[in-house]
C-alpha positions in Angstrom: 159.6 112.4 89.1 158.2 109.0 89.8 155.5 108.6 92.4 157.0 108.8 95.9 160.5 109.3 94.6 162.6 112.4 94.0 165.8 112.6 91.9 168.0 115.4 93.1 171.3 116.6 91.6 174.2 115.5 93.8 176.1 118.3 95.5 179.2 118.5 97.7 176.9 118.3 100.7 175.8 114.8 99.6 179.3 113.5 99.5 179.7 112.3 103.1 176.5 110.2 102.7 177.5 108.9 99.2 181.0 108.0 100.3 179.8 106.2 103.5 177.4 104.1 101.4 179.9 103.5 98.7 182.3 102.1 101.3 179.6 99.9 102.7 178.4 98.6 99.3 181.6 98.0 97.3 184.8 96.0 98.0 186.6 98.5 95.8 184.7 101.8 96.4 185.1 105.1 94.6 186.8 107.7 96.7 185.4 111.0 97.8 187.8 112.5 95.2 186.2 110.4 92.4 182.8 111.8 93.2 184.0 115.3 93.7 185.9 115.2 90.3 182.7 113.9 88.7 180.7 116.9 90.1 183.4 119.4 89.0 183.6 117.8 85.5 179.8 118.4 85.1 178.8 114.8 84.9 175.1 114.0 85.7 175.4 113.0 89.4 172.1 112.1 91.1 170.8 111.1 94.5 167.4 109.3 94.6 165.1 109.9 97.6 162.2 107.7 98.7 159.9 109.6 101.0 162.4 111.9 102.6 165.6 110.0 102.8 168.2 109.1 100.2 168.2 105.5 98.9 170.5 105.5 95.8 172.9 107.5 93.8 174.4 107.5 90.3 177.0 109.1 88.1 176.3 109.4 84.3 178.6 110.8 81.6 177.0 111.9 78.4 179.1 112.7 75.3 177.5 113.6 72.1 175.0 110.8 71.5 176.4 108.3 74.1 175.6 108.0 77.7 177.9 106.0 80.0 176.9 104.9 83.4 179.9 105.2 85.7 178.4 104.3 89.0 174.9 103.3 90.3 174.4 102.2 93.8 171.4 101.4 96.0 171.7 101.4 99.8 171.5 97.9 101.4 168.2 98.5 103.1 166.6 99.6 99.8 167.9 96.7 97.6 165.6 94.3 95.9 162.7 96.7 96.0 162.9 98.0 92.4 164.9 101.2 93.3 167.7 100.4 90.9 165.3 99.9 88.0 163.5 103.2 88.8 166.8 105.0 89.0 167.9 103.5 85.6 164.6 104.6 84.0 165.2 108.1 85.2 168.8 108.1 83.9 167.5 106.9 80.5 165.3 110.0 80.4 168.2 112.3 81.5 170.4 110.8 78.8 167.8 111.2 76.1 167.3 114.8 77.1 171.0 115.3 76.7 170.9 113.9 73.2 172.0 110.4 73.8 170.7 107.6 71.6 172.7 104.8 73.2 173.6 103.9 76.8 176.6 101.9 77.9 177.9 100.5 81.1 180.4 97.9 82.5 179.5 95.3 85.0 181.4 92.5 86.8 180.4 89.0 85.6 180.2 88.1 89.3 177.5 90.7 89.9 174.5 88.6 89.0 172.0 90.9 90.6 173.2 93.8 88.5 173.3 91.7 85.3 169.7 90.6 85.9 168.7 94.3 86.4 170.5 95.5 83.2 169.2 92.6 81.1 165.7 93.3 82.3 166.0 96.9 81.2 167.1 95.9 77.7 170.8 95.9 77.9 172.8 93.4 75.8 176.5 92.4 76.2 178.6 93.9 73.4 182.1 93.2 74.6 184.4 92.4 77.4 187.3 94.4 79.0 189.9 92.0 80.3 191.2 92.6 83.8 189.1 95.8 84.2 188.2 95.6 87.8 190.3 95.0 90.9 189.5 91.8 92.6 190.2 90.3 96.1 193.8 89.0 96.6 195.3 91.5 94.2 193.7 89.8 91.1 191.6 91.4 88.4 188.1 90.7 87.1 186.9 91.3 83.6 184.0 93.7 82.8 181.1 92.9 80.6 180.4 95.9 78.4 176.6 96.3 77.9 174.6 98.6 75.6 171.0 99.7 75.3 169.5 101.9 72.6 167.4 104.8 73.9 
């Protein structure tokens, strides 16, 4: 728990809010099925609250000693206020508790705000996945693979 913030495991009841925000935030959003499948598979799925209301959510997969961030999103009204960094810090702790010693993620090269957040939290680029993300006009965008030791 961080002062003023609560990190609550995501449930099926959260999915309408999560999916609504996912659609607002991303040009190529996850579907409700993607989130439901993550819950059923036992992934670490979280909703972050500030005060009383939700402001962010994340999906984290931990396998043996690796954690992989699959989705992290902050509502538009809460962006640029440090929420993403606080949520990442919480996820680092969750991953460590689960036995992870390293943390991975993919990010679009065009997502400069996310790149700045990740670099500021100690991530370094370790690779590139060609054509990983769908892009406008039917194209594809690479992903930068980033890693951070825990």
